[in-house]
N, C-alpha and C positions, 0 to 999 in steps of 0.2 A: 627344445626342439632346435634341430640342426637341417639348415638348408643343403647342407652336404650330405647328409643322410637321405634327404627327399631325393635329391639328383641321382644318389647311386641307386636309388630303389626303382629309378624309371626303366622300364622293360627295354628301352633301346641303348640304356648305357652299358650296360653288361660290364665288362673289365676297361671300358674306355672313359674312366672316369677323369674329370678335367680337375683337379685341384686348385689351380691358379684362377681358371675360371669361375670357379664356385666361390673362391675367395673374392674375386672382383664382385660378383653379383651380391655376397653377403655385405660387403662394404658399401657397395652402392646403395642398397637399402637401407643401411644405416645412416649413411651420408645424407640421403634425401630427407630422412627424419630430422636429422641434425641442422640441415639448413631450413627447413621449414620452420623448426623451433626458434634458430638463431633469426628469422627474418620476423617472426612473432614479438622476438624479444627486443629486436630493433626497434618496432614499432610503438614500443613503450618508451623508449628513450627521449628525451628532451630534445636533443639536436638533430639535424635533419641526416636521417640513415636511409634515406630514399633510395641511393644506388646501392647500398649494400642491402637492403630488403630487395631489390630488383634481381641481384646477383645471385642472392640465397635462394628465391623462388625458382631463378631459371635452373640453377644447379639442381635444385630438390627434382624438377620435372625430368631434367636428362637423366639424373641419377636413377629416378624410378622407371623410366624407360629402359635403361641398361639393365637394371636388375632383371626386369621381365623378358628381356629377349635372353639373357645370359642362362636364365634356368630352362629353356625351352630346348628339349631334346629331340623331339619328333621332327623329323624331316631336316634340312639345313638351309640355313641363309648366312653363309660364311662370310659374304661381303658386308652386309648390312651388320653382321654382329661385330665385325672387326672397326667398322666405320662408328658405329655408336660407342664401342670400348675408347677408341681414339677420341672421339668428340666429348665423351665423358671425362676423360684424362683433362683436355682443354680447358673444358668449361669449371672443373674441380680446380684447377689453378688459378684462372682467374678469380673464381669467388674466394680463393684463400688470399689471394693477392689483396682484393678488396677488404676482408674480414680484417687482415693484418694492418690495416689503415688506422683500425679503431681500437680504443684502450678497453673495450669491455671482455668481461669474462666470456661469455657466450661467444663473441666473436672469435676469440682465441681457441675455444674449443672447436667451433665450426671450421676454422681454417686447419686445425690439425687434423679432422676427420677428412676434409677435403684432400689435403695432402696424401694421405692415408689410401683413399680411394684411388686417386690420379696414379699412385704408385702401383697399387694392384691391377688397374685396369691396363696400365702400359705393360705390366709382366704378362698379362693374359693374352693379349694381342697375338705374339707369335706362336703362341700354343692352340691357336683357333684355325684346324685345318680341314 
């Protein structure tokens, strides 16, 4: 299944497919799941991982909202979409920074995903018009 294909099939998209926005939606969806999984893994660690768990769960929620807004093609809410993309990039950076403080493989993977998502969200912002 491809979110790119789903967006392209929307009646309001036509020839106006925004690949960078679709990439951001896809990565935000994956990032939400990675952050949720990392938070769960952190809860099983013996050390105090409260801040990492909080950062991951906050990031997961923001990424989920970003993915949902990014795939909507009916009507327009450009200001909200730009704002959520920028917020997602910033929250992903914060989560990556927190995860990078820990020497767990799950935190390393989560940080990588957060960095990719932040990069894609930043690339998508100027394309939203």
